[in-house]
C-alpha positions as CSV (number, residue, x, y, z in Angstrom):
1,M,109.6,80.0,81.2
2,S,111.7,78.0,78.7
3,E,111.1,74.3,78.2
4,R,113.9,71.8,78.9
5,S,116.0,70.7,75.9
6,A,116.0,67.0,76.6
7,E,112.8,65.1,75.6
8,P,111.2,63.5,78.7
9,Q,109.5,60.1,78.8
10,T,105.8,59.3,78.4
11,V,104.5,58.4,81.9
12,L,101.2,57.0,83.3
13,L,100.5,57.8,86.9
14,R,97.6,55.8,88.3
15,R,95.8,54.7,91.5
16,G,96.1,58.1,93.3
17,E,94.3,61.4,93.6
18,V,95.0,64.0,90.9
19,H,94.2,67.6,91.7
20,S,92.8,68.8,88.4
21,P,90.1,71.3,87.5
22,A,89.6,69.3,84.3
23,D,88.3,66.3,86.4
24,P,87.8,66.8,90.2
25,F,87.6,63.0,90.6
26,A,90.7,62.2,88.5
27,T,92.8,59.3,89.8
28,A,95.2,59.0,86.9
29,M,97.3,61.2,84.6
30,V,99.4,60.8,81.4
31,V,102.4,62.9,80.8
32,E,103.9,63.1,77.3
33,A,106.5,65.4,75.7
34,G,106.8,67.4,78.9
35,H,103.1,68.3,79.1
36,V,100.0,66.9,80.6
37,A,98.3,64.7,77.9
38,W,95.3,63.4,79.8
39,V,93.7,63.2,83.3
40,G,90.9,60.9,84.2
41,S,89.6,57.9,86.1
42,E,91.4,54.7,86.9
43,G,89.0,52.7,84.7
44,A,90.1,54.6,81.6
45,A,93.8,54.4,82.4
46,D,94.2,50.9,81.1
47,A,93.9,52.2,77.5
48,F,97.2,54.1,78.0
49,A,99.2,51.4,79.8
50,D,100.8,49.8,76.7
51,G,101.8,53.0,75.1
52,V,103.9,54.6,77.8
53,D,107.6,54.4,78.8
54,E,106.8,54.1,82.6
55,V,103.9,53.4,84.8
56,I,103.9,54.9,88.3
57,D,101.7,53.3,90.9
58,L,100.7,56.2,93.2
59,D,99.3,53.9,95.9
60,G,96.8,56.5,96.9
61,A,99.2,59.5,96.9
62,L,98.1,63.0,95.9
63,V,99.3,64.6,92.7
64,T,99.2,68.4,92.5
65,P,100.8,71.1,90.3
66,A,104.3,71.9,91.6
67,F,104.5,75.0,93.7
68,T,105.9,78.3,92.4
69,D,107.8,80.4,95.0
70,A,107.4,83.9,93.6
71,H,110.2,85.6,95.6
72,V,113.5,83.9,96.4
73,H,117.2,84.9,96.8
74,T,118.6,81.6,95.7
75,T,122.3,81.9,96.5
76,A,121.6,83.5,99.9
77,T,119.2,80.6,100.5
78,G,121.9,78.1,99.7
79,L,124.5,79.9,101.9
80,A,122.0,79.8,104.8
81,L,121.4,76.1,104.2
82,T,125.1,75.3,104.1
83,G,126.3,78.0,106.5
84,L,125.4,79.7,109.8
85,D,121.6,80.0,110.3
86,L,120.5,81.9,113.4
87,S,116.8,82.0,112.6
88,D,116.0,79.6,115.5
89,A,118.5,81.0,118.0
90,P,116.6,81.5,121.3
91,S,118.7,84.2,122.7
92,L,121.7,86.5,122.1
93,E,123.9,84.3,124.2
94,A,123.0,81.2,122.1
95,A,123.6,83.2,118.9
96,L,127.1,84.2,120.0
97,V,127.9,80.5,120.9
98,R,126.8,79.5,117.4
99,V,129.0,82.3,115.8
100,R,132.0,81.1,117.8
101,D,131.5,77.4,116.8
102,F,130.9,78.3,113.2
103,A,134.1,80.4,113.0
104,A,136.0,77.5,114.5
105,S,134.6,75.1,111.9
106,R,135.4,77.3,108.9
107,P,139.1,78.3,109.3
108,D,139.7,78.8,105.6
109,D,136.7,81.1,104.8
110,K,137.9,84.6,103.8
111,V,134.6,86.1,105.2
112,L,132.2,84.3,107.5
113,L,128.6,84.6,106.5
114,G,125.6,84.2,108.7
115,H,121.9,85.0,108.6
116,G,118.6,85.0,110.5
117,W,119.1,86.8,113.8
118,D,116.0,88.5,115.2
119,A,116.6,90.5,118.4
120,A,112.9,91.3,118.6
121,R,112.4,87.7,119.7
122,W,115.3,87.5,122.2
123,P,115.1,88.3,125.9
124,G,116.3,91.9,126.2
125,G,115.7,92.6,122.5
126,R,119.3,93.5,121.8
127,P,121.4,92.6,118.8
128,P,125.1,91.6,119.2
129,T,127.6,94.4,119.5
130,R,130.6,94.7,117.3
131,A,132.9,93.9,120.2
132,E,131.0,90.7,121.0
133,L,131.2,89.6,117.4
134,D,134.9,90.5,117.2
135,E,135.5,88.3,120.3
136,A,133.4,85.4,119.0
137,T,135.1,85.3,115.6
138,G,138.6,85.9,116.9
139,G,138.8,89.1,114.9
140,R,137.8,87.6,111.5
141,P,135.5,89.3,109.0
142,L,131.9,88.4,109.6
143,Y,128.6,89.5,107.9
144,L,125.5,88.6,109.9
145,S,122.2,89.7,108.3
146,R,119.1,90.3,110.3
147,I,116.2,87.9,109.4
148,D,114.7,90.5,107.0
149,V,118.0,91.1,105.2
150,H,117.5,94.8,105.5
151,S,120.2,95.3,108.1
152,A,123.2,93.5,109.4
153,V,125.8,93.4,112.2
154,V,129.5,93.0,111.3
155,T,132.9,92.7,112.7
156,T,135.7,95.3,112.7
157,A,137.6,93.2,110.3
158,L,134.8,93.3,107.7
159,L,134.6,97.1,108.1
160,D,138.3,97.3,107.4
161,L,137.8,95.4,104.1
162,V,135.1,97.9,103.1
163,G,136.9,101.1,104.1
164,G,135.3,104.5,104.0
165,D,133.0,106.2,106.5
166,L,130.0,104.1,107.2
167,G,128.7,106.2,110.1
168,S,127.8,104.6,113.4
169,V,129.0,101.0,113.2
170,D,128.4,99.6,116.6
171,G,124.8,98.7,115.8
172,P,122.9,97.2,112.9
173,L,123.9,98.8,109.5
174,T,121.1,99.8,107.2
175,A,120.6,101.5,103.8
176,D,123.8,102.3,101.9
177,A,126.1,101.2,104.7
178,H,124.4,97.8,104.7
179,H,124.7,97.5,100.9
180,A,128.4,98.3,101.2
181,V,129.2,95.6,103.7
182,R,127.0,93.1,102.0
183,A,128.8,93.7,98.7
184,A,132.1,93.2,100.4
185,A,131.0,90.0,102.2
186,F,129.4,88.3,99.1
187,G,132.2,89.5,96.9
188,A,134.4,87.1,99.0
189,V,132.3,84.1,98.0
190,T,134.2,82.1,95.4
191,P,132.5,80.8,92.2
192,A,132.7,77.3,93.5
193,Q,131.1,78.3,96.8
194,R,128.4,80.1,94.9
195,T,127.6,77.2,92.7
196,E,127.5,74.9,95.7
197,A,125.0,77.2,97.4
198,Q,122.9,77.5,94.3
199,R,122.7,73.7,93.8
200,A,121.9,73.3,97.5
201,A,119.0,75.7,97.3
202,L,117.6,74.3,94.1
203,A,117.8,70.7,95.4
204,H,116.1,71.8,98.6
205,A,113.3,73.5,96.7
206,A,112.8,70.4,94.5
207,A,112.5,68.2,97.6
208,L,109.7,70.4,98.8
209,G,107.6,70.1,95.7
210,I,108.7,73.5,94.3
211,G,108.9,73.5,90.5
212,S,109.6,77.1,89.8
213,L,111.4,79.9,91.6
214,H,111.3,83.7,90.9
215,E,114.9,84.9,91.6
216,C,114.9,88.5,92.8
217,G,118.4,89.7,92.1
218,G,119.9,93.2,91.8
219,P,123.1,95.3,92.3
220,D,122.2,96.0,96.0
221,I,121.4,92.3,96.6
222,S,123.8,90.1,94.8
223,S,125.8,90.6,91.6
224,E,125.5,90.3,87.9
225,D,127.7,87.2,87.9
226,D,125.6,85.6,90.6
227,F,122.4,86.3,88.7
228,T,123.6,85.0,85.3
229,S,125.4,82.0,86.8
230,L,122.1,80.9,88.5
231,L,120.1,81.3,85.3
232,R,122.7,79.3,83.4
233,L,122.9,76.6,86.1
234,A,119.1,76.2,86.1
235,A,119.0,76.0,82.3
236,E,121.7,73.3,82.2
237,E,120.9,71.0,85.1
238,P,117.7,69.2,86.1
239,G,115.8,71.1,88.8
240,P,113.3,73.8,89.4
241,R,112.8,76.4,86.7
242,V,114.2,79.8,87.6
243,V,112.7,83.1,86.3
244,G,115.0,86.1,86.9
245,Y,114.1,89.6,87.9
246,W,116.8,92.2,88.1
247,A,116.2,95.2,90.4
248,E,117.8,98.1,88.7
249,E,116.4,101.2,86.9
250,D,118.1,100.1,83.7
251,V,115.8,98.3,81.2
252,D,118.7,97.5,78.8
253,K,120.7,95.9,81.7
254,A,117.8,93.7,82.7
255,R,117.3,92.5,79.2
256,E,121.1,91.9,78.7
257,L,121.2,89.8,81.9
258,G,118.3,87.6,80.8
259,A,115.8,89.0,83.2
260,L,112.0,88.9,82.6
261,G,111.7,92.3,84.2
262,A,113.5,95.2,85.8
263,A,111.7,94.3,88.9
264,G,111.8,92.3,92.2
265,D,113.6,94.1,95.0
266,L,113.8,97.5,93.4
267,F,113.6,99.2,96.7
268,V,111.0,101.9,97.4
269,D,111.6,101.4,101.1
270,G,113.1,98.9,103.5
271,S,111.5,96.6,106.2
272,I,109.4,96.9,109.3
273,G,111.7,94.9,111.5
274,S,114.7,97.2,110.6
275,H,112.6,100.3,111.0
276,T,113.2,101.2,107.3
277,A,109.8,100.5,105.8
278,C,108.4,104.0,104.8
279,L,105.3,104.9,106.8
280,H,102.7,107.7,106.7
281,T,103.0,108.1,110.5
282,P,105.9,107.3,112.8
283,Y,106.7,103.9,114.2
284,S,105.3,103.2,117.7
285,D,108.7,102.3,119.0
286,A,110.8,104.9,117.1
287,G,110.4,108.6,116.4
288,H,110.6,108.5,112.6
289,T,108.7,107.2,109.6
290,G,111.4,105.0,108.0
291,T,113.3,105.3,104.7
292,A,112.2,106.3,101.2
293,Y,114.5,105.2,98.3
294,L,112.3,106.2,95.3
295,D,109.6,108.8,94.8
296,A,106.5,108.7,92.6
297,R,108.3,110.4,89.7
298,A,111.0,107.8,89.6
299,V,108.4,105.0,89.9
300,A,106.5,106.5,86.9
301,A,109.6,106.8,84.8
302,H,110.6,103.2,85.4
303,V,107.1,101.9,84.7
304,I,107.0,103.8,81.4
305,A,110.4,102.6,80.4
306,C,109.5,99.0,81.1
307,T,106.1,99.1,79.5
308,E,107.5,100.6,76.3
309,A,110.3,97.9,76.3
310,G,107.9,95.1,76.8
311,L,109.3,94.1,80.2
312,Q,107.7,93.8,83.6
313,A,108.4,96.6,86.2
314,G,108.2,95.8,89.8
315,F,109.0,97.3,93.2
316,H,109.7,96.3,96.8
317,A,107.2,98.3,98.9
318,I,106.2,97.4,102.4
319,G,105.2,100.5,104.3
320,D,101.9,102.3,103.6
321,A,103.7,105.4,102.4
322,A,105.9,103.3,100.1
323,V,102.9,101.5,98.6
324,T,101.2,104.9,98.1
325,T,104.3,106.0,96.2
326,V,104.1,103.0,93.9
327,V,100.4,103.5,93.2
328,E,100.9,107.2,92.5
329,G,103.8,106.4,90.1
330,V,102.1,103.6,88.3
331,R,98.9,105.7,87.8
332,A,101.0,108.6,86.4
333,A,102.6,106.1,84.0
334,A,99.2,104.8,82.9
335,E,98.2,108.4,82.1
336,K,101.3,108.6,79.9
337,V,101.3,105.3,78.0
338,G,97.7,104.2,78.6
339,L,96.0,102.1,81.3
340,A,95.4,99.1,79.0
341,R,99.2,98.8,78.2
342,V,100.1,99.1,81.9
343,R,97.5,96.4,82.9
344,A,98.7,94.1,80.1
345,A,102.3,94.3,81.4
346,R,101.4,92.7,84.7
347,H,103.7,94.9,86.8
348,R,104.4,93.6,90.3
349,V,104.7,94.8,93.8
350,E,106.7,92.7,96.2
351,H,105.6,92.3,99.8
352,A,102.9,95.1,99.9
353,E,102.3,94.5,103.6
354,M,100.7,97.8,104.6
355,L,97.7,98.4,102.4
356,T,94.7,100.7,102.7
357,P,91.3,100.3,101.0
358,E,92.4,103.0,98.5
359,T,95.7,101.3,97.5
360,V,94.0,97.9,97.3
361,A,91.5,99.4,94.8
362,A,94.3,101.0,92.9
363,F,96.2,97.6,92.6
364,A,93.0,96.1,91.0
365,D,92.5,99.1,88.7
366,L,96.1,99.1,87.5
367,G,96.4,95.4,87.1
368,L,99.3,95.1,89.7
369,T,100.2,91.7,91.0
370,A,100.7,91.4,94.7
371,S,103.7,89.1,95.3
372,V,103.3,88.4,99.0
373,Q,104.7,86.2,101.8
374,P,102.1,84.7,104.2
375,A,104.8,83.4,106.4
376,F,105.6,87.0,107.4
377,D,102.3,87.1,109.3
378,A,102.9,83.7,110.8
379,L,106.3,84.8,112.1
380,W,105.6,88.5,113.0
381,G,101.8,88.9,113.3
382,G,99.6,88.7,116.3
383,E,98.9,90.9,119.3
384,D,102.4,90.4,120.7
385,G,104.4,90.0,117.5
386,M,107.0,92.2,115.9
387,Y,104.4,94.1,113.8
388,A,102.6,95.1,117.0
389,Q,105.9,96.1,118.7
390,R,106.9,98.3,115.7
391,L,103.4,99.7,114.8
392,G,101.1,99.2,117.7
393,A,98.3,96.5,117.8
394,E,95.8,98.5,115.8
395,R,98.0,99.2,112.8
396,A,99.4,95.7,113.0
397,R,96.0,94.1,112.5
398,T,95.7,95.8,109.1
399,L,98.8,94.1,107.6
400,N,98.8,91.5,104.8
401,P,95.0,91.7,104.0
402,F,94.9,88.7,101.6
403,A,91.1,88.2,101.7
404,T,90.5,91.9,100.8
405,L,93.0,91.7,97.9
406,L,91.3,88.6,96.5
407,R,87.8,90.0,96.9
408,T,88.9,93.2,95.1
409,G,90.3,91.2,92.2
410,V,94.1,91.7,92.8
411,P,96.1,88.8,91.5
412,L,98.1,87.1,94.2
413,A,101.4,85.2,93.9
414,F,102.8,83.6,97.0
415,G,106.4,83.3,97.9
416,S,108.8,83.0,100.9
417,D,111.5,85.7,100.3
418,S,113.9,82.9,101.3
419,P,116.1,83.1,103.3
420,V,114.0,85.6,105.1
421,T,111.5,82.9,105.8
422,P,112.2,79.3,104.7
423,L,111.1,77.6,101.5
424,D,107.9,75.9,102.9
425,P,105.0,75.8,100.4
426,W,102.4,74.0,102.4
427,G,103.4,76.0,105.4
428,T,102.8,79.1,103.3
429,V,99.4,77.9,102.3
430,R,98.6,77.2,106.0
431,A,99.8,80.6,107.0
432,A,97.4,82.3,104.6
433,A,94.5,80.1,105.6
434,F,95.1,80.7,109.3
435,H,96.2,84.3,109.2
436,R,96.6,85.7,112.7
437,T,94.0,88.3,111.9
438,P,90.9,86.2,111.0
439,E,89.3,88.7,108.6
440,H,92.4,88.4,106.4
441,R,92.2,84.6,106.0
442,V,91.5,82.9,102.6
443,S,90.5,79.4,101.8
444,V,93.1,76.7,101.5
445,R,92.0,76.4,97.8
446,A,92.6,80.1,97.2
447,A,95.9,80.0,98.9
448,F,97.0,76.9,97.0
449,T,96.1,78.6,93.7
450,A,98.1,81.7,94.6
451,H,101.1,79.5,95.3
452,T,100.8,77.4,92.1
453,R,98.9,79.1,89.2
454,G,99.4,82.5,90.7
455,G,103.2,82.4,90.2
456,W,102.8,81.4,86.6
457,R,100.3,84.2,86.0
458,A,102.7,86.6,87.6
459,V,105.2,85.9,84.7
460,G,102.6,86.2,82.0
461,R,101.6,82.5,81.6
462,D,97.8,81.7,82.0
463,D,98.2,78.2,80.7
464,A,100.2,76.6,83.5
465,G,100.2,75.9,87.2
466,M,97.3,73.4,86.9
467,L,97.1,69.8,85.8
468,V,95.0,70.0,82.6
469,P,95.8,68.7,79.1
470,G,98.3,70.9,77.4
471,A,99.8,72.4,80.5
472,P,103.5,72.0,81.4
473,A,104.0,68.8,83.3
474,D,105.3,70.4,86.5
475,Y,103.8,68.4,89.3
476,A,104.6,66.9,92.7
477,V,103.5,63.7,94.4
478,W,102.6,63.8,98.1
479,R,101.9,61.4,100.9
480,T,99.1,63.0,102.9
481,D,96.0,62.3,105.0
482,E,92.4,62.5,103.8
483,L,91.5,65.3,101.4
484,V,89.0,67.9,102.4
485,V,87.7,71.3,101.3
486,Q,88.6,73.9,103.9
487,A,86.9,77.3,104.3
488,P,88.5,80.5,105.5
489,D,86.7,80.4,108.8
490,D,88.6,77.1,109.8
491,R,85.6,74.9,108.9
492,V,86.0,71.7,106.9
493,A,82.9,71.7,104.8
494,R,80.4,68.8,105.6
495,W,80.3,68.0,101.9
496,S,84.0,68.0,101.5
497,T,84.3,64.3,100.5
498,D,80.9,64.2,98.8
499,P,81.4,63.6,95.0
500,R,78.4,65.9,94.4
501,S,80.5,68.9,95.4
502,G,82.6,68.6,92.3
503,T,85.5,70.4,94.1
504,P,89.0,68.8,94.2
505,G,90.1,68.3,97.7
506,L,93.3,69.3,99.4
507,P,95.1,68.3,102.5
508,D,93.7,69.3,105.9
509,L,96.1,72.1,107.0
510,H,94.7,72.9,110.4
511,P,97.5,73.8,112.8
512,G,98.8,70.7,114.5
513,R,98.2,68.5,111.5
514,D,101.2,67.0,109.7
515,L,102.0,68.8,106.4
516,P,102.1,66.6,103.3
517,L,105.4,64.9,102.5
518,C,106.9,65.3,99.0
519,L,107.6,62.0,97.3
520,R,108.5,63.1,93.8
521,T,108.8,66.4,91.9
522,V,108.7,66.6,88.2
523,V,109.5,69.7,86.0
524,G,108.6,69.7,82.3
525,G,108.1,66.0,82.5
526,R,111.6,65.3,83.9
527,T,111.9,64.0,87.5
528,V,114.0,66.3,89.5
529,F,113.5,64.7,93.0
530,V,112.5,61.3,94.3
531,R,112.4,60.7,98.0
532,P,114.8,57.8,98.9
533,G,112.9,54.6,99.4
534,E,110.0,55.6,97.2
């Protein structure tokens, strides 16, 4: 992650709570030259007061490392923020009303873009038909992605723009047909619209205390221009850092585009909601096992190429068969180039929802980072959720086993996959701590670490994501209630506010409690967000 070119000011923050492993009772912090220079007690802060450019009175606020969202589609997130979002539409009828109103409000758009429908949560469980969308849009081109972005419904006018034979087109499009209509839809976005969307997404992230984003781009997801323009915008304007991953089996292309790895959403399979995640045994509500895009031989070849080039490899793998394919491929690569080199490269697996004890152990052995999204369980888990509908309750209970991954020593990096689920860092920490399957829960402290330091470790930085002297000054200031230490079994430890514990506290995230409110976000010592009135 590159540092900003402009030299930030020297700042003293005091009279608050500073979450730091260097001093669990710290109430003050000094930032200098874009890095943390000192953390300590209020009594010692006076020694710095005359030598700084600015003093910030925290008035009891909490200071933490800024969050890292380890899996984001930034432009798509911005388009969802500024466009048609159906993620909270309660029914098909309500969704069609929103489509009609949106079309009327955007008469000049060449292609209408929308996102977030989820028929699994609607009465009747049916997505909109092409005829219904044609009527709602007045016959205009429309691309409407499902919440998981692995399928979409479209209008006839958009199909006419694409041309060719896309097979059955009256239901959700998947695989190559979906990639074709998505490319046509996003190809209609002008550079100005794209920049507007990117700025909106980055500003929204900063307002949530997110200091870094891992952009997961690729030829089947966005475009080279989209990817490079985002990296350029993030480098030139104050805001969250953006680390880019390019999902293509072309190491030279990834390096040329400025990506840290040929990784991210390099698809081994699809998604559970769209019936395209690749499973060992068939879906409970469909007579097939999903879709496989890569085999173990292709995975091995890619890992070898990336390892030898000094880049990260990474794969999108959700179903248990897809995760097995990744493990088999990475193990074959390790036999070719050496286990130590593979482990040192910190290759990644995105999502990794359906794991077995054997694949969890293989992740630990191979040094694979699990880049996971706890909000998936909050949205789709539980006895009556989408996972149970697709897989049956017994298999659904095995998904997203965060506690097992941590116990086995697998590095975790938390993200949102926005716009699949919203940018919501404290909500993500809460979702991991209150997993719908209790045995998969982790402590708030472990979840917070996975969403801060874990994201930095995933890009090869072990010296960041925490507030200690020498670390990058990426931090957020929060208004929150009393700090506690919360265990994975929902308990708040009796000694949570006892100084003898020596453990920095975090907000109480029990369901029903208000989440912390971000007051300020700082990246590399530069303020990128201040809440109005603060």
